[in-house]
C-alpha positions in Angstrom: -0.3 -0.3 -0.2 1.3 3.2 -1.0 2.3 5.6 2.0 2.8 9.4 2.1 6.6 8.2 2.7 6.6 6.9 -0.9 5.3 9.6 -2.3 7.5 12.3 -0.6 10.5 9.9 -2.0 9.8 10.0 -5.5 8.7 13.5 -5.7 11.8 14.7 -3.2 10.3 16.6 -1.0 9.7 16.1 2.8 7.1 14.2 4.1 5.6 17.5 5.9 5.2 18.7 2.1 3.2 15.9 0.7 1.2 16.1 4.1 0.1 19.7 3.6 -0.7 19.3 -0.3 -2.7 16.8 0.2 -4.8 18.4 3.2 -4.8 21.2 0.9 -2.7 23.8 3.0 -2.1 27.1 0.9 1.4 27.4 1.8 2.5 24.8 -1.0 4.0 26.1 -4.4 1.5 25.5 -7.0 4.4 23.4 -9.2 5.1 21.5 -6.5 1.4 20.9 -5.2 0.8 19.8 -8.9 3.8 17.4 -9.0 2.7 15.7 -6.1 -0.6 15.3 -6.6 0.0 13.6 -10.1 2.5 11.3 -8.3 -0.2 10.6 -5.8 -2.6 9.5 -8.3 -0.3 7.6 -10.6 0.8 5.6 -7.2 -3.2 5.1 -6.6 -2.9 6.8 -3.1 -6.2 7.5 -1.4 -5.9 9.3 1.9 -7.6 8.1 4.7 -10.3 10.5 6.0 -10.8 8.9 9.2 -7.0 8.7 10.1 -6.9 12.5 8.6 -9.9 13.7 11.0 -8.6 12.1 14.0 -5.0 14.1 13.5 -6.7 17.4 12.2 -9.5 17.1 14.5 -12.0 17.6 11.6 -14.3 16.0 9.5 -13.9 18.1 6.1 -17.4 18.0 5.8 -20.3 20.8 5.9 -24.2 20.1 7.1 -26.6 22.0 5.0 -29.9 22.2 6.5 -32.5 22.7 3.4 -36.0 22.5 3.1 -39.4 24.3 4.2 -42.6 24.2 5.5 -43.1 23.6 1.1 -41.3 20.8 0.9 -39.3 22.4 -1.8 -36.7 20.6 -3.7 -33.2 21.3 -5.1 -34.9 22.2 -8.6 -36.2 25.2 -6.5 -35.1 28.1 -9.0 -33.8 30.4 -6.3 -31.5 27.6 -4.1 -30.6 25.8 -7.0 -27.9 28.4 -7.8 -27.3 29.1 -3.9 -26.8 25.2 -3.3 -24.4 24.8 -6.6 -22.2 27.8 -5.4 -22.1 26.5 -2.1 -21.1 23.2 -3.4 -18.3 24.4 -5.7 -16.6 26.5 -3.2 -16.8 23.6 -0.4 -15.7 21.2 -2.9 -12.8 22.8 -4.3 -11.5 23.9 -0.1 -11.8 19.3 0.5 -14.8 19.3 1.9 -17.6 17.0 1.3 -21.2 18.7 1.5 -23.9 16.8 3.8 -27.5 17.9 3.2 -30.2 17.5 6.0 -33.5 17.8 4.4 -35.4 17.8 8.1 -38.4 16.4 6.9 -39.1 14.4 10.0 -40.5 16.8 12.8 -39.5 14.4 15.4 -36.1 14.0 14.7 -32.9 15.7 16.7 -32.5 19.6 17.0 -30.4 21.2 14.4 -27.5 21.2 17.1 -27.8 17.6 18.0 -27.6 16.6 14.5 -24.8 18.4 14.1 -23.2 16.7 16.6 -24.2 13.5 15.8 -22.7 14.0 12.2 -19.4 15.5 14.0 -19.9 18.3 10.7 -17.1 21.0 10.9 -19.9 23.7 10.2 -22.8 24.4 8.9 -24.8 26.4 6.5 -28.6 26.8 6.8 -30.7 27.4 4.0 -34.7 27.4 5.3 -37.6 29.1 4.9 -41.3 29.2 6.9 -39.8 29.0 10.6 -42.1 28.5 12.9 -41.9 28.8 16.9 -40.1 25.5 17.4 -37.4 26.0 14.6 -36.6 29.4 16.0 -35.8 27.8 19.5 -33.6 25.2 17.6 -32.1 28.1 15.5 -31.1 29.7 19.2 -29.7 26.7 20.4 -27.3 26.6 17.3 -26.3 29.9 17.6 -25.1 29.4 21.2 -24.0 26.1 20.6 -19.9 26.8 18.8 -20.8 25.4 16.0 -19.7 27.3 12.7 -22.5 28.0 10.9 -23.8 30.8 8.1 -27.3 31.2 7.5 -29.1 32.5 4.5 -31.7 35.1 4.8 -31.9 34.0 8.4 -30.5 36.7 11.1 -28.2 34.4 12.7 -25.8 36.2 14.9 -22.6 34.7 17.1 -19.1 34.5 18.3 -19.1 31.5 15.7 -22.3 32.3 13.1 -23.5 35.3 11.0 -25.7 35.2 8.1 -25.6 36.5 4.2 -28.8 38.2 2.7 -29.8 40.5 -0.3 -30.4 44.1 0.3 -33.9 43.7 0.7 -35.2 46.8 1.6 -33.6 48.8 -1.4 -34.5 46.1 -3.8 -38.1 46.5 -2.5 -38.0 50.3 -2.4 -36.3 50.3 -6.0 -39.2 48.1 -7.5 -41.9 50.4 -6.2 -39.9 53.7 -7.5 -40.1 52.0 -10.9 -43.9 51.8 -10.4 -44.6 55.1 -9.3 -42.0 56.7 -12.3 -44.6 54.8 -14.7 -47.2 56.8 -13.0 -49.2 54.2 -10.9 -50.3 55.2 -7.5 -52.8 52.1 -6.8 -50.1 49.4 -5.9 -51.0 46.5 -4.6 -48.4 44.1 -2.5 -48.7 40.1 -2.2 -45.8 39.9 0.7 -44.3 36.4 2.0 -45.3 35.5 5.5 -45.6 37.2 9.0 -42.3 36.2 10.7 -39.0 36.0 8.1 -36.5 39.0 7.7 -36.7 38.6 4.3 -40.6 39.4 4.0 -40.4 41.8 6.3 -37.5 43.9 4.8 -39.5 44.0 1.6 -42.7 45.2 3.0 -41.0 48.0 4.8 -39.3 48.8 1.4 -42.5 48.9 -0.3 -44.4 50.8 2.5 -41.4 53.5 3.1 -41.1 54.2 -0.9 -44.8 55.0 -0.8 -45.0 57.0 2.0 -41.6 58.8 0.8 -43.3 59.4 -2.8 -46.2 60.9 -1.3 -48.6 58.0 -2.5 -49.0 56.6 1.2 -49.7 53.2 2.2 -53.7 51.7 1.6 -53.8 48.6 4.2 -56.7 47.0 1.9 -54.2 46.8 -0.9 -52.1 44.2 0.8 -52.1 40.4 1.2 -49.8 37.3 1.8 -48.9 35.2 -0.5 -46.7 32.8 1.8 -44.4 32.0 -1.2 -46.9 29.9 -2.3 -48.1 30.1 -6.1 -51.6 28.8 -4.9 -51.8 31.4 -2.1 -50.6 34.4 -4.3 -53.2 33.4 -6.7 -56.1 33.7 -3.9 -54.7 36.7 -2.7 -55.0 38.3 -6.3 -58.6 37.3 -6.8 -59.4 39.0 -3.3 -57.5 41.7 -3.9 -58.8 42.8 -7.5 -62.4 42.0 -6.5 -62.2 44.5 -3.9 -60.2 47.1 -5.3 -60.5 46.6 -8.9 -59.2 50.0 -9.2 -55.5 48.6 -8.7 -53.0 49.4 -11.7 -49.7 47.7 -11.0 -48.6 44.8 -8.2 -45.0 44.4 -6.7 -45.5 40.8 -5.5 -42.2 39.7 -3.4 -41.0 36.3 -5.1 -41.1 35.8 -9.1 -42.9 32.3 -8.3 -45.4 34.3 -6.9 -45.1 36.8 -9.3 -45.7 34.7 -12.3 -48.9 33.1 -10.4 -50.2 36.8 -10.0 -49.9 37.2 -13.8 -51.1 34.0 -14.8 -54.2 35.2 -12.4 -54.9 38.7 -13.6 -55.1 37.1 -17.5 -57.6 34.1 -16.1 -59.5 37.4 -15.0 -59.1 39.2 -18.2 -56.7 41.9 -17.7 -53.4 42.5 -19.8 -50.3 42.2 -18.4 -49.1 45.6 -18.9 -51.6 47.1 -20.5 -54.0 47.1 -17.7 -51.8 46.1 -14.6 -47.8 46.0 -14.5 -46.3 43.7 -12.5 -42.8 43.7 -10.6 -41.3 40.3 -8.9 -38.7 39.6 -7.1 -36.0 37.1 -7.6 -34.8 36.9 -11.3 -35.3 33.3 -11.5 -34.4 31.8 -15.0 -38.3 31.2 -15.9 -38.8 35.4 -15.4 -37.4 36.1 -19.0 -39.2 33.0 -20.5 -42.6 34.1 -19.3 -45.1 35.8 -21.3 -44.8 38.8 -21.0 -41.1 38.5 -19.5 -41.1 39.6 -15.8 -39.4 42.7 -14.6 -38.2 41.9 -11.4 -35.5 42.8 -8.6 -32.4 40.5 -9.3 -30.7 39.0 -6.3 -27.1 37.8 -6.8 -28.1 34.0 -6.0 -24.6 32.5 -6.9 -22.6 35.5 -5.2 -25.1 34.7 -2.0 -24.0 30.7 -1.9 -20.3 31.2 -2.5 -20.2 34.1 0.4 -22.0 32.1 2.8 -19.8 29.2 1.6 -16.2 31.4 2.0 -17.4 32.9 5.4 -18.2 29.5 6.6 -14.9 27.7 5.8 -13.3 31.2 7.4 -14.9 30.3 10.6 -13.8 26.6 10.3 -10.3 27.6 10.1 -9.3 31.0 11.7 -10.3 30.9 15.3 -9.6 34.7 15.3 -12.2 35.5 12.8 -15.3 37.2 14.2 -17.8 37.0 11.2 -20.0 40.0 10.3 -23.7 39.7 8.5 -22.6 40.4 4.8 -25.5 42.2 2.5 -25.4 41.8 -1.3 -26.8 44.4 -3.6 -29.9 44.0 -6.0 -30.6 45.1 -9.2 -33.9 46.1 -11.0 -34.2 44.5 -14.4 -36.8 46.2 -16.6 -38.7 43.5 -19.1 -42.3 43.7 -20.5 -44.5 43.2 -17.3 -44.3 46.8 -16.8 -45.5 50.0 -18.7 -46.9 53.6 -18.2 -50.0 53.7 -16.7 -52.8 54.6 -19.1 -55.5 57.4 -17.9 
């Protein structure tokens, strides 16, 4: 069986240089690294992950809690790009990714599961938190396990979060509609408790006040990030407030459902009613008409979250801070000037 001593002898380097190369330390020169890895491959050397974890007191495994109350899968248009970025960053750093779907409500807490699987750190991609999940988040926050959440305000010595600038993004959406002459702007939000939904609603309300339009509570409904509920909310808003000329909807999936519902009700988009979504999922550009939306930097969110988590794991002096990434208004064909 090939050992690192054999590799060191053939490469003409020290055993410690081989060890540092195989364990992905950054202080090995690129040419030396490539030479050692090539020889290791030629000699069919496979490092013992168990032995490595015992020596370094690390498992080189990142846990990821993924899912929500709607049981969205890996094909969800927002999470897909985020997860792809996470996988690339942690994989390039020599870590495996272990996914906890968290669908069984009777299972252990987040903290217990992390300890049972001995993960070096954990990423949280969850929506639809309830009281029980929030309690588990607080437990994880104080557990000492390195953790980075996406869109969940987790803050501690070894944990933080990454989010989009949801408030400014929502504000830009409303400003766009107001500049097109719209004053009666309906709003379909997410849920009652998530920071993401709250920040987008604040952006909507504050901008209406700033522009002198004012907030009308009867124009506001929650869609709970569900296409079905967004459609139901649209029907209620248009029945009770037929004067509405535009909608801001806090996710593209819901916005697409709103568009379908408006067209079923006989309204033309954007000739009769303008529509702005949020996320810029891939389907947005292919809708009829293509959806004006607020673009989130989904890949960058996942990449930043993974990089921060690795730094928390590997740098004991690092004190993590929340990271907010910008959004961008993408104007397509679902918005138009209000026709008097």
